N, C-alpha and C positions, 0 to 999 in steps of 0.2 A: 371480728368476733367478739362476744361479749367477754370472754377471759382476757383477750388483748385490750378491749374496753377498759376493764378494771385495773389493767395495770397503768394506763397512760392518762385516762381522762383527769382533768384538773378544773378545779372551781377557784374562782377568787372570790373573797368576801369582802366588800367594801367595808373599810373601816369608820367611815363618816357616821355621824349620829350618835346620841346617846340614849340610856334608858330613860324612862320606860319606853318610848317608842321604838327606838332601834336596839339592837343588839340585847334585846329581853324578850320573853314571852311567857305565856302562861305555862305553869308546870304541872298544876294539881287540878286539873278540870277537864271537862270534856273538849276541851280545846287544846289540851296538852301537847298533841302531836305537833303544833306550830311552835311552841316554845321549846320542846325537845330538839326539834330539826335546827333551830335558829342557835340553841346552846352547842349542838354538835358540830356546826360550821363554824362557830367562833372558837371553841376551842381547839379546831383542827383536825383533821382525820386524813387518810392516804389520798383521799382526793382534792382536799384543800391545797394552794399554793399561795405564797406571798407574792408570787412574781406574777403579775396579771399577763405579760407576755407570754406566760406558760399557759394561761387559761384557754379552756374550750367553752365554759359558760361562767356566767358572772351572777352571783346571790345578792340580793337586796335585802338586808337582814332586818327589814321592819315588821313588826306586828300589828296586823290587823286587828285581834282582838285587843291589843292595848290600845291602839288607836280610836276602837268603838269605845272603851272604857275611858279614857281621857280627852279625847276630842270631839265624838260625835254627839250632835245636839239632839238628845232621844225627843224631848219635847215637841220639836219641829220636823224629826224624822229628817235631818239635814246632812247629808253626807257630803257638801260642799268641803268642810275642814279636810277631811280624810284625802279627798281629792287634790286640795291644794297642797297638803303635805307632801303627797307622794310626787306631785310634780315639780315640788322645791326639790325633794330629794334627787330626782332625776336631773334636774336643772344643776345642781351642785355637782355631781358626779360626771355629767357630760361635760361639764366646763373643766373640770379637774383633770380627768382622764379622757382618751379618745374613743375608748373601747363602744359606747351608747353608741355613738355616731356610726360606726363600721356597718352596723347592720340594723340600724335603728331599733336596737334594744332586743332584737329576735335571740341573741344569745344570752339572755338576761333573765332572772326568774325569780320568784318569790314563792312564800309558801302561805298559803292561808287555810286554816280549817275553821269553819262558821257555819252556822245554820240560819242565815238569813240572805 
């Protein structure tokens, strides 16, 4: 039931990465939902666990908005740097932890609020 899920559901937030691309997001723009969610997960709440063994889901705390701002090549409309960053991030966590491999990432998620 939903009530039971609220009591038991746990999310592990990966600690790897540094701002501005990871553990940071916009907080004062039309994309602020992304930043607010990242902040809420990083500061912890009743759904967040520090023990990945308890987790039902795993949060990838990178910001697409920040990636677009810092590494997207607008002149060429080249998204390869973003794809490379995400692939590298997944490579790091999958080698450090075994959780990505369990379900090929099916229990991992990210948040993205953009209009393109």
